[in-house]
C-alpha positions in Angstrom: 112.2 127.6 52.9 112.2 131.2 54.8 114.7 134.1 55.1 115.5 136.6 58.5 115.0 140.1 57.5 118.4 140.4 57.9 118.7 138.2 54.2 120.1 134.7 56.4 118.2 131.4 55.5 116.2 130.0 58.6 115.1 127.1 56.8 111.9 124.9 56.1 109.3 126.8 59.1 106.8 124.6 60.5 103.8 126.2 62.2 103.3 124.6 66.0 101.0 122.2 66.1 98.4 123.8 68.3 97.8 126.8 66.4 95.5 127.1 63.5 92.0 126.2 62.9 93.1 122.4 62.7 93.9 122.3 66.3 90.8 124.2 67.1 88.8 121.8 65.5 90.5 118.9 67.4 89.5 121.0 70.5 85.7 121.6 69.5 84.6 118.2 68.5 87.0 116.6 72.1 84.9 118.8 73.5 81.5 118.1 72.0 82.3 114.1 72.5 82.9 114.9 76.5 79.1 116.7 76.8 77.4 113.6 74.2 78.7 111.7 77.2 77.7 113.6 80.2 74.6 114.1 78.5 73.9 110.4 78.2 75.0 109.9 81.4 72.1 112.4 82.6 69.3 111.2 80.2 69.6 107.5 82.0 66.5 106.9 84.0 66.8 107.0 87.4 66.9 102.8 88.2 69.2 103.1 85.2 71.6 104.5 86.2 71.8 103.7 90.1 72.8 100.7 88.8 76.2 102.0 87.0 79.0 100.7 89.5 81.5 103.8 88.7 84.8 102.6 89.5 85.8 103.3 93.0 82.6 105.0 94.2 79.0 103.3 94.5 75.5 104.1 93.5 74.8 105.7 96.8 77.1 109.0 95.4 74.4 109.8 93.4 70.9 111.5 94.9 68.2 111.8 92.6 65.8 115.3 93.0 62.4 115.0 91.5 61.7 118.3 89.1 58.9 119.3 86.1 61.4 118.0 83.5 63.0 114.5 85.4 65.7 114.4 88.0 68.4 116.9 89.4 71.7 114.8 89.9 74.0 115.4 92.8 77.1 113.7 93.2 78.6 112.9 96.6 81.8 110.2 96.6 80.6 107.4 99.0 82.2 103.7 99.0 80.6 100.8 97.8 78.7 98.6 100.4 80.9 96.2 101.2 80.2 92.2 99.8 79.7 88.8 101.7 80.2 85.2 100.6 79.1 82.6 102.9 81.6 80.4 102.1 84.1 83.1 104.5 85.2 81.3 107.9 83.6 82.8 110.7 86.4 83.3 112.4 87.5 86.4 109.1 84.6 88.0 110.2 85.5 87.7 114.1 88.9 89.0 113.3 87.0 91.9 110.9 85.5 92.9 113.7 88.5 92.9 115.7 90.9 94.9 113.8 88.2 97.1 113.0 87.9 97.5 116.5 91.4 97.9 117.5 92.2 100.2 114.5 93.5 103.6 115.0 91.6 106.7 113.2 95.4 106.9 111.0 97.8 105.1 110.1 101.1 104.3 113.0 102.8 101.9 110.0 101.7 98.8 111.6 99.5 97.4 108.9 100.8 93.5 109.0 101.1 93.7 113.2 97.5 94.5 113.7 96.6 92.0 110.8 98.2 89.6 112.3 97.0 90.1 116.0 93.2 90.4 114.6 93.2 86.8 113.0 95.6 85.0 115.8 92.7 86.4 118.4 90.1 85.6 115.9 91.8 81.8 115.7 91.9 82.2 111.7 95.7 81.6 112.3 97.4 79.3 114.9 100.0 81.4 115.7 101.9 84.3 115.1 102.8 85.0 111.1 106.3 85.3 111.3 106.9 87.8 108.0 107.9 90.9 108.6 106.5 92.8 105.4 103.0 93.5 104.7 103.6 92.6 100.5 104.8 89.3 102.2 101.2 88.5 103.7 99.4 86.6 101.3 102.1 83.8 100.6 102.7 82.8 104.0 98.7 83.0 104.9 98.3 80.0 101.7 101.7 78.2 102.2 100.8 78.0 106.0 97.7 79.2 107.1 95.0 77.2 104.4 94.4 80.3 103.0 93.1 80.8 98.9 93.6 83.8 96.5 89.7 84.7 95.8 90.2 85.9 92.0 89.2 89.0 92.9 90.8 92.1 91.9 88.6 95.2 92.7 89.2 95.6 96.7 85.9 97.0 96.9 84.6 93.9 95.2 86.4 92.0 98.4 84.2 90.4 100.6 84.2 91.3 104.6 86.7 89.3 106.0 89.1 88.6 103.8 92.8 90.2 103.4 94.0 92.0 101.3 97.4 92.7 100.4 99.6 95.5 98.7 102.5 96.4 97.3 104.6 99.4 96.9 105.7 102.2 99.3 108.8 99.7 100.0 107.1 97.5 102.9 103.3 97.4 101.0 100.4 97.5 103.0 97.6 94.8 104.2 94.1 95.2 105.3 90.9 93.0 106.3 87.8 94.3 104.5 85.4 94.7 107.2 80.9 96.2 107.7 82.3 99.8 107.7 86.0 99.5 104.9 88.7 98.8 106.0 90.4 97.8 108.5 94.9 97.4 110.2 96.5 99.7 112.3 94.0 102.1 111.2 90.5 102.4 109.7 89.1 103.4 106.6 86.1 103.9 105.1 88.0 103.8 101.4 91.2 100.9 100.4 94.5 101.4 99.8 95.9 103.2 96.6 98.7 101.0 96.1 99.2 98.6 94.0 96.8 95.2 94.7 98.6 92.2 95.1 95.5 89.8 96.0 92.8 89.1 98.0 93.3 86.4 100.2 90.5 84.3 102.6 89.9 81.1 104.0 86.8 79.2 102.9 84.9 77.7 105.9 84.3 73.9 103.5 87.5 73.9 102.6 89.0 70.4 102.0 91.6 70.4 104.9 95.7 70.0 103.9 95.2 71.8 100.3 95.7 75.8 100.3 97.2 78.2 97.6 94.5 77.5 94.8 91.9 80.2 93.4 88.5 80.3 94.2 
């Protein structure tokens, strides 16, 4: 219990948690842990560190320069290189090329429309898809056009030709994985930042009449 200068009671007084030697010790401890983590990464051999997958950054983001004491590292953000799946229907690869060729540098808010047209022109779907919103694309493609949902949860691991569907922004977003990134009404080396609903593709040797399954 503490008293004020006027003699009144202030009640039990507690020093704020962010002051004092105890909090400073915690801050120093966290700082040391961060420095140790950075030092461990730098100490890795070139071949080992180059093989690490850094989430949304590819190994090409890191450049190595030999020095007298080892290697000097620089970091320039680069997306991971696209992957390929031989099971993907070749018409989806054609759709990816069409989408990339027709895409604008910036969004026109018509992503599902441009993906529909690319799939139709490539022959990946038999008719123009009927749904209006991008987040509905996955359900329609699996229920009507023989697509399957791939067991992939990272857009950068989606194979070229696959269709990525996202939720967010009201209508969602849809895009096709291409050789150089992603394409819909616009093209980008980076994936959409909305929440990924699923990755969908039509498999070349998938049994006829069966759809909607994960592979």
